[in-house]
C-alpha positions as CSV (number, residue, x, y, z in Angstrom):
1,M,-17.1,-39.7,-12.4
2,T,-17.0,-38.2,-8.9
3,I,-18.1,-34.6,-8.2
4,N,-17.9,-33.3,-4.6
5,R,-19.8,-30.3,-3.6
6,F,-19.2,-28.3,-0.4
7,E,-21.3,-25.7,1.4
8,T,-24.1,-26.3,-0.9
9,N,-27.6,-24.8,-1.1
10,Q,-30.4,-24.9,-3.6
11,R,-28.7,-22.1,-5.7
12,M,-25.0,-22.9,-5.5
13,S,-22.1,-24.6,-4.0
14,E,-19.1,-22.5,-2.5
15,L,-16.7,-25.2,-3.7
16,V,-16.9,-28.0,-6.3
17,V,-14.1,-30.6,-6.7
18,H,-13.9,-32.6,-9.9
19,N,-11.1,-34.6,-11.5
20,G,-8.3,-33.0,-9.4
21,T,-9.6,-29.4,-9.8
22,A,-11.2,-27.2,-7.2
23,Y,-13.6,-24.5,-8.4
24,L,-14.6,-21.8,-5.9
25,A,-17.6,-19.6,-6.2
26,G,-17.0,-15.9,-6.0
27,Q,-15.9,-15.1,-2.4
28,I,-17.1,-11.9,-0.8
29,P,-16.1,-10.3,2.5
30,D,-17.9,-11.1,5.9
31,D,-18.1,-7.4,6.7
32,S,-19.3,-5.2,3.8
33,S,-18.9,-2.1,5.9
34,A,-15.1,-2.5,6.1
35,D,-12.6,-0.8,3.9
36,I,-11.1,-2.5,0.7
37,G,-8.0,-3.7,2.6
38,T,-10.0,-5.5,5.3
39,Q,-12.6,-6.7,2.7
40,T,-9.7,-8.1,0.7
41,E,-8.2,-9.8,3.7
42,Q,-11.6,-11.4,4.6
43,V,-12.0,-12.7,1.0
44,L,-8.5,-14.2,0.9
45,A,-9.1,-15.9,4.3
46,N,-12.4,-17.5,2.9
47,I,-10.4,-18.7,0.0
48,D,-7.7,-20.2,2.2
49,R,-10.5,-22.0,4.2
50,L,-12.2,-23.4,1.2
51,L,-9.0,-24.5,-0.5
52,A,-8.0,-26.3,2.7
53,L,-11.5,-28.0,2.7
54,A,-10.6,-29.2,-0.8
55,G,-7.2,-30.6,0.3
56,T,-5.2,-27.9,-1.5
57,D,-3.8,-24.4,-0.9
58,K,-3.1,-21.0,-2.5
59,T,0.2,-22.3,-4.0
60,K,-2.0,-24.5,-6.3
61,I,-4.3,-21.7,-7.6
62,L,-4.3,-21.9,-11.4
63,S,-6.5,-18.9,-12.2
64,A,-8.2,-16.0,-10.3
65,T,-10.7,-13.5,-11.3
66,I,-11.0,-10.4,-9.2
67,Y,-14.1,-8.3,-9.4
68,L,-13.8,-4.7,-8.0
69,A,-16.6,-2.3,-7.5
70,D,-14.3,0.7,-8.1
71,M,-11.0,0.3,-9.9
72,R,-9.6,3.0,-7.5
73,Y,-9.4,0.0,-5.1
74,F,-6.8,-1.7,-7.4
75,P,-3.6,-0.6,-5.5
76,A,-5.0,-1.4,-2.0
77,M,-6.3,-4.7,-3.2
78,N,-2.9,-5.6,-4.9
79,A,-1.1,-4.7,-1.7
80,K,-3.1,-7.4,0.2
81,W,-2.9,-9.9,-2.7
82,D,0.8,-9.5,-3.0
83,A,1.4,-10.1,0.6
84,W,-0.8,-13.2,0.6
85,I,0.3,-15.0,-2.6
86,P,3.7,-16.8,-2.2
87,Q,6.5,-15.6,-4.4
88,G,6.6,-17.7,-7.6
89,A,3.0,-19.0,-7.1
90,G,1.1,-16.3,-8.9
91,P,-1.8,-17.7,-10.9
92,A,-3.2,-16.5,-14.2
93,R,-5.3,-13.5,-13.1
94,A,-7.8,-11.0,-14.3
95,T,-9.1,-8.0,-12.5
96,V,-12.3,-6.4,-13.7
97,H,-14.6,-3.5,-12.7
98,A,-18.0,-4.9,-11.9
99,A,-21.3,-3.9,-10.2
100,L,-21.4,-6.4,-7.3
101,A,-24.6,-7.9,-5.7
102,D,-24.5,-5.5,-2.7
103,P,-23.4,-1.9,-3.2
104,D,-21.3,-2.1,0.0
105,I,-19.2,-5.1,-1.2
106,K,-16.0,-3.7,-2.8
107,I,-14.5,-7.0,-3.8
108,E,-15.2,-10.5,-5.0
109,I,-12.7,-13.2,-6.0
110,S,-13.3,-16.6,-7.8
111,V,-10.5,-19.0,-8.1
112,I,-9.7,-22.4,-9.8
113,A,-7.0,-24.5,-8.1
114,A,-5.3,-27.9,-8.7
115,V,-6.0,-30.5,-5.9
């Protein structure tokens, strides 16, 4: 059994690949002072980068969980998500309201994808 871990530290790995499946840790924006649209774009770019590292892409996402600090961000986040995800490639998805690790972070997204 092979388990590949990427961008690993003592606490966690940003990406784990096992048995043809990529598991991404919750991705947060690079700039927590940005608005929800920019934070969402940054998170989606991080997801693209990690999926490429695993040898896959957003068309292979099986499941996504989106955590929003405020549900009022839902429409703006969805606008960025809808522009990013290819037509016909929408994964199973849940969006939940959550208190995130930093009060300035507005969004965190975790995905599972086929490799």
